[in-house]
N, C-alpha and C positions, 0 to 999 in steps of 0.2 A: 852867404849865398841865399838868394830869395827862393820862394816856392817854385816859380816857373823854371828856374835853372836846375833846381833839384829834380823836377819831373823830367827834364831833358837828360840828366845823368841817369835817372832811373830807367829811361828808355834803352840806354846802352846796356845796362845791367840785365834788363829783361830780354834783350836780344841774345845774350849768352845762354840764359835759361831756355829760351825758345829753341835754340840749336840743339841743346842737350836732349830735350824732349822729342824733337823731330827725328833725331837719329837713334832714339831708343825704340825697342821693339814693342809691338802691341798697339791695339786701338786706343787704349786709355792714354798712352803716352802721346799719341798723335792728337787726340782731343785736347790734352793738356797743352801741347804746342800751339794749337789754335787759340785756346783761351789766353795764353801768355801773349801771343801775337796781338790779339784784340786789346788786351790791357796796354801793351806798348803803343799801339795805335791811338788809344784813348789819351795817353799822356801827351801825344802830339797835338791833339785838339785842345786839351786842358791848359798846357803851358802857354800857348799863344793867347788863349781867351783870358786867362788870369793875368798875364803880363799886360795886356791892353786895358783890362778893366781896372786894375789897381795901379796903372801907370808904373809898371815894373819892367819896362823894356830896357834891356842892357845890351852893350856891345857883345858881351859874352853870349847872351841868348841869341842875338842875331847871327853870330858865327856858329855856335854849337848846335842850335836847333836843326838846321839843315844837315849838319854833319851826322847828328844822331839819327836822322831820317835815313841818310845814305847807308849807315852801318846796318840798320834794321832791314831795309829793302834789299841791299846787295847781299847780305847774309842769306836771306830767304831765296833769292834767285840763284845764287851759287849752289845752295843746297838742292834746289830743284834740278840743276844741271847734273849734280852728283846722282840724283835719283832717276835721271833719264826722262824728266818731264818737260824740260825746256831746252831748246838747242843752245849750245855754248856760244854760237856767233851772236845770238840775240843779247845774251848777258854781256858779251864783250863790248857791244855797242853801248849798252847802258853804262858799263864801267868806264868806257872811254869818255862818255859825256860827263859823268860825275867827276872824273879826274880833271878834265878840262875846266869845268866850272869851279872846282875847288882851287885849281891853280890860279884862275882869274881872281878868286876871292883873296888868295894869298898875295898876289900882286897889288890888289887894291889896299889890303891891310898894311902892306909895306909903305904905301903912300898916305896912310892915315885915314883911309876910307873903308867903311864896313858895308859890304853888299849883302843885304838881307834877302830872304826868299821872296821872289816875285810872285805875282798871281798865277802865271803860267807854271812856275815851278811847284807851287802849292797844289794846283789842279793835277799836275803830273804825279805828284806824290800820293794824292788821294786815290787816283786811278790805279797806281801800282799796288797800293795796299789792298784795294778791292780785288784786283786780279790775284794777289797772293792768297787772299781769303778763299777765293774760288778754287785755287789749286790745292790749298790745304784740305778743302772738303773732298777733293778727288783722292788725296793721300789717305784720308780717314776711310772713305768708302772702299778703296782698293785694299787697304790693310785688313778691313773686316771681311771683305769679299762677300760671297753669298751666304756664308755661315751666319752673318749678322744682318746683312742687308739683302733680302731676297730679290730686290729689283736689280741688283748690280750684276749684270751679265758682261761677257766679253764684248758684245756689240755696244752696250751702253758705255763701257770704258773707252772704246775706240772713238765714239761720237764725242765724248767728254774731252778726250785728248785733242781732237780736231778743234773743238771750241776754245780750248786753252791756247792753241797755236794762233787762232784768229785774234783772241784777246791780246796776245803778246805782240802781234803785228801792230795793233792800235797803240800798245804801250811804247813800242819803238818809235812810232810816228810822234807821239806826244813828247817823248823824251828828247828826241832830236829838235823838235820845234821849240820847246822851252829852253833848251841849251843854247840854240842859236840866238834866241831873244836876249839872253844874258850878255852875249858878246856885242850885240847890236846896241843895247841900251847903255853899255859901259865901255864904249870905244875909247874914251879918254884914258882909261886905265892902261891900255897897251899901245895906244896910237904912237906915242913918243918912242917907245921901245922899237917898234917896227920901222919907224922913220930913221932911227939911228943906225940901222944895219945896212 
């Protein structure tokens, strides 16, 4: 297994560590969750860069890289639902899109074709990770409250939550747009299936 693929697997392992820290008490644990998330996000950048630079692009990498991204991102958003920071219906839309695209990739793989992450999908993932970073900052500030962060008042928290909701609305739009683009660009994968019914 080459280095890019090892980084992809590492991202999945870091996701588990991220969840443990996120649901642990105390500001230090929340900061640790943020650091682990940033490290996991960094592996997403590095595995693609190294694979292209060293000509180490593999079918395994094309398939597992976006799956590792989904595990990281969906774990974070589901955790935010549990923490009451993101509406469940928003995450349900994101989950539906990811399941649909993964199913499409599975159909393509059965026909000997590997659908790698498209430009729209990559931009969507980067945006989602940025939003997760912003929400994690809220978690840190809210955990520390005014005892550690004097500027953190109830009014500031409400404004921050409104900003999170607005960012999530953009996230939903990008998620749906990129998802639709996969089905438009890969019609040949499911066209024969739909004709036969």
